[in-house]
N, C-alpha and C positions, 0 to 999 in steps of 0.2 A: 393608545398611541405610543406610550413609552415602551411597552413590551415589543412592539414591532421595531422600534429604533434599537433597542437592546439586542434583539435577534440579529439585526443588520450589522451592528457593531461587532458582535461575536463572530459572525460569518467573516467579516473583514479581518478580524484578528486571526482567525484560523487560516485564511488565505495568506496573510503576511507570514505566519509561522511556517506554512508550507513552502513559500518562496524562499524563506531563509534556509530551511532544511535542504531544499534543492540546490541553493547557492553553495552551501557548505559541502554537499556531496560533490558538486561539480568542481569546487575548489580542491577538494581532496584528490579527485581524479587527475586534475591538472598537475598537482604536486607529485603524484605517483608517476605520471608520464615524464615529468621533468627529471625525476630521479633515475628513471630508466634510461633516458637520453644521456644523462651524466655518466652512467655506468658504461654505456656504449662508447662514449667519447674517451673515457679512460682506457678502455680496451684498444681503441684506435690509436691512442698515443703510444701504447706499448708496441703495437704492430708497426707503427711508423718508425719507432726507434730500432726495432729489429731489422726492418728493411734497410735503414741507413747503416746499420752495423754490417750487414751483408755487402752493401755497396762499398763500404770502406775496405772490407776484406778483398773484394774483387779488384779494387783500384790498387791495393798494395801488391796483389799477385801480378798485376800487369806491370807495375813499376819495378818489381823485383822478381822477374821470372826465374824459376829454377831451371838449371840446364837439364835437358832431357837426355836420357841414355840413347846412344845410337842403336838403331835396330838394323839387322841384316847380317850378312856374312862378311868375314874379313878375308881379304885376299892374302894368300900365303905367297911370300916371295920364293922363287925357285933358286936355290943356291947350289 
């Protein structure tokens, strides 16, 4: 009777270790995914800063437009 109980306990111990290993692997996968998301967010921050920089340049150009050279022919006065 004791050997059956010992076998049952050993089987349960192996199941627990298997669950722990699966949990750790899942936990590692989650950590890796979180790190990947962090990297993407860091890149998004840089992209957003670049967009705002371009917008600032456009606003500055609109507020301070450069005079454009006139295009066309000049009429010569007849003297």
